[in-house]
N, C-alpha and C positions, 0 to 999 in steps of 0.2 A: 144669664149669659153664659152658657157653653165655657171650659175652656179657652183660655184666651191663643191663639195660635195652635189651636189642635191639632197637633201631627201625631198619632198612632205609630209608638216606634212599636217593635217587638221586645216580648219582657223577657229578654234572657241577660245573663250574666253579662256578655261580650257588648249586646246594646245597652243596658244599664252604666257601664264603665264608660263606655265613649261619649252616652249622650246624653244622661243627667248630671245634674250640676251636683256639688256640695253645697247648697245655697238653700238659703230659706225660703220656703212652699208649699203649694199642695199638689198634690199626684192624683192620678185618677187609674183604675186599672180593671181594663176590661177583656171581654173575648164576644166575638161576632156575634152573639146575641144580646149581650147586656153589658150596665155597667154592674163590676162588682164591689167595687168600694172606691170611696174619695179620704184619705186622709191631709195633714198637714204634719210639716215638721221644718227641725232648721235645717235639717241635712236634708236634701232630697235623693243624692246617689244612697247615703249611707242606709236609709229607710227603707228604699227600694233593694238595696243591695239584702236586707236581714231579713225581708219579705222570701225573696227567691230562695234563701240558704234555708229557712226556719217558716216555711208557709202556718198561718193561720189555719183554722179549721175550717173558716171560707174558702179560703183559697183551695184546700183541698179537695173543697165539696163543689166549687166553681172555678175552674183552671181559669186563670187570666194567662189570655195569650200577648194583650198589649197593655200599654201605657202611657200617658201621657202629662204634663206639668205644665204649672208655670210658675214664675218667681214670683214671694210676697214677703213683705216684711212682716217680722214678728207680731207688729200688732194688730195688722190685718190678717193672717193668716186663718186665724178660727173663724169670724166673719165670713169669708172666702169659702171655706170648707163647706159650713153650714149654708150658703148659697147654693152650693155646685149640689149638697145633698139632697136640697129641697127641689132644686130642679133635675136632676140626673136619677134619682131614688135608686140607688143602688141596692143592690139585693144585700151585701152582706151589710151594709149600716142598717139597715131596714133588721136583720136580725140582730145584730146588737144593740140596738134600740129595744126591740123586743124584752130579749134577755134582760138589758137591765131594769126595763120595768116589771119585769116577772120578781126580779131578786128586790122589787123595793117593797 
């Protein structure tokens, strides 16, 4: 099942500050063509603000224009993140998995 209450918001500092909660959950970054990354965090707002300020290699190569999130208690975040990654196949998560396998 995709993100609950999927509401794509603009991935900008103002939107993140106004709309993203400082709460536990999972988040997804996307653009008009694809899902870029799905992650989990104890503080959605802080994580999104960090990614805006210090984008990783994937975000520099695949610019995110939108984000969405859903609240999730800490004990379910990783499970929900993995479920969304499996379902949505974000390019950034695939690249991270390939790099991890290459290092093994």
